[in-house]
Each structure stands twice: as structure tokens, then as C-alpha cells.
N, C-alpha and C positions, 0 to 999 in steps of 0.2 A: 442194283442187282438182286434178283430174288433167289431164295434158297434152293429152288429146284435146279438152277443152272450153275450155281457156284457155291463154293464153301470158302470160308476164310478162317485161317488160324494164324495166330501171332505168337512167335516166341520172342525172347528178349532181343535177339539179333536179327531176326528175319520174319517177314510176313509172307504168307503163301495164300494165293487166291486161285482156286480152280475155276476156270471158265468153261472147261469141258470135262466134267467129273468122270466121264467114261474112261479117262486116261489115268485116274487115280490108281496107284498100284502098278501102272505100266509106264513109269517115268523113263525107263530105258528106251521107249519108243519116241521120246521127245528130244528136240534139239533147240538150244537157245539161238537167237537170231545172229549173234556175233559168231558163234561156232558154225552156224549154217553158211554164213558168208565166207568164212575161211575154207570150209569144206568144198564149196563150189568155185572158189577162186575169184570172188568179187569183194568189194569193200563193204563195210557195214552200212555206209550211206546208200549204196546201191540197194541193199536189202530194205532199208528204211523207205527208199523211194518206191520200191515194188509194193511194199505194204500200204503206202499212202495212195498209190495210183491205181492199183488193180483190185477190182472186186473179188477176183478169184484167188487172191493171195490166201494161203491157209489161215484159218481162224485160229486165234490164240487159244492154247489149251491151259496155260499156267502162267501166273505172274509170281515172281519171287522177289524179295527185297523190298526196300522202302525208298521213296522219293527218287532222287537222281540215280540211285543204285538199283532201281527196279530192272529185273531181267525178264524178257518175254520168251516164252517157249511155245513151239508149234510141233505137230507130229512130223517126225523126220521124213517119212516117205512122202507125205503131202508136200513138204518143202522141196524135196529133191525133184519131184515131178514138176512142180511149178518152176523151179530154177532151170531145169532142162529146157522147158518151153521158152523161157525168157532168154536164155543164153543162145539157143538156136535162132531165135528171132533177132536178138540184138547183135550177135557177133558174126553170124553167117559167113559172108564172103570175106570180110577183112580178117577174120580169125584164120581162115584157110590160107590166105595170102601171107599172114604173119608166120604161119608154120613153115611156109616155103622159103622163109628168109626175106620176103619182100616187105616193104613198109606199106601201111595203109595209104591208099590213094587220097591225096588232098586236093581240094578245089583251089584253083589259082586265086590269088588275092584279088585280081581284077574282077573275077566272077563274084566273089564275096561282096566286094564294094558295089558292084553293079546291082546285085540283089538287094543290098541294103538301101541304095538310092531309090530303087523301084518301090521298095516297101515304104520308105518315108514319103515318096511322092503320093502313094495311095493314102497314107495316113493324112497328109496335108489336105488332099481332096475331100476325104471323109470328114475331117474336122471343119473345113470351110463350109461344107454342106450343113453340118450340125450347127455351126455358128449362125448361118443364115436362118435356119429353122427356129433356133432359139431367139434370134432377133425379131423374127415375125411374131413369135409367141409373146415376147416382151412388149412389142408395140400393141398387140391385141389386148394384153393385160393392162397396159397403161391407159388405153382408150376406155376399157371397161371401168377402170378405177376413176377416171375423169368423169364418166357418165354417172357412176354411183355417187360421187361427191356432189355433182350438180343436183341430182335427185334428192340427196340428203338435205342440201341447203334449201331446196324448194319445199320439201316436207316440213322442215323446221320453220320456214317463213310462214307457211300456211297454218301450222300449229300455233305459232305466236299470234297470228292474226285472229284465229278462232278464240284463243284465250283472252285476247284483248277485247274482242267483241262480247264475249261472255261477261267480262268484268264491267264493261259499259252498260250491258243490259241489266245487270244486277245492281247497278248504281255505285259500285266500288271502283276506285281508280288507283 
């Protein structure tokens, strides 16, 4: 990290790394990811997944703590805007159904098993095709290796014959 984009200070108990120095002095505008998860009603792992999977997840502004105790902070408004979009997308219809006292519609187990069977049938076909292509490549490689070995033997035989002819011509045996 270069000094233009972050600063780092360490006290005896805590390390502080500013990734977005424009928020220094405005710490009240930041929220840590665990508190953000609680605020919007999702698990901490859901927020971790969002951060890992979405490019538009708010950029970290501050890191505090050391090692496993490191806490990540983002701007609260950016986090809330992102979370609203995710929750609207992720929960949409089933959240409304839950509010009405209904349970989320579940797919019948026969449908799940049929989809899995179809998936694995496609996998088997794809892998069989891959196996055939690799077998063809292996045969081709083995043929090329056999040809190269034969040419090497012939080149060595000719070299040995030349060396022997040279020795005879010079009178040494």
C-alpha cells in the first residue's frame, strides 16, 4: 500500500489502517461489517459473501485490530444502499410471502432429484467426450514419441558409423 491511499498507526493493543483517508475524522459515518449485517438483518457470512462476490460492494475504508481480530469498516450509507439492492433482489417474493404468514414455496423432492439426474447425465456426457479427446491426444503423443525415439536411434547409429569411419581413416582403432 502506498502512503497516498492509506496510513497505518499501531498502538499497543490495536492497529489502524486507513484505506480511504477521506473518512479520517468522520469515523461516525463508518460501520463495521458485523454491525452492518445486524443492522440489515442478515448473517455476517452473508455480508462476507457479498463482499467476495460483488464488485460493487462498498470499498473498505478502515481496518482495525490485528490478525484474526481485524475489523473491516465501510461507509454506512454505501453499505445500506448496497444491502437494500441485495435484499430486494435476494428476498423479493418469498419475503412478502413470509410476511403474509406463508412459507416459502419448496420444490418437490422428485423435481430436485430429476434435475440432479439430468445434471449428472450432462456431466457424464461431457466427461466421456473429454476422455475421448484426451485419449486421441495421448495416442498422437505416443506416436510422436515412438517416431522421435526411432529417429534418435537412427541418428546415433549414423553418428557411431561416422566416428568409426573417421577412426579407421586416421588409422586408430
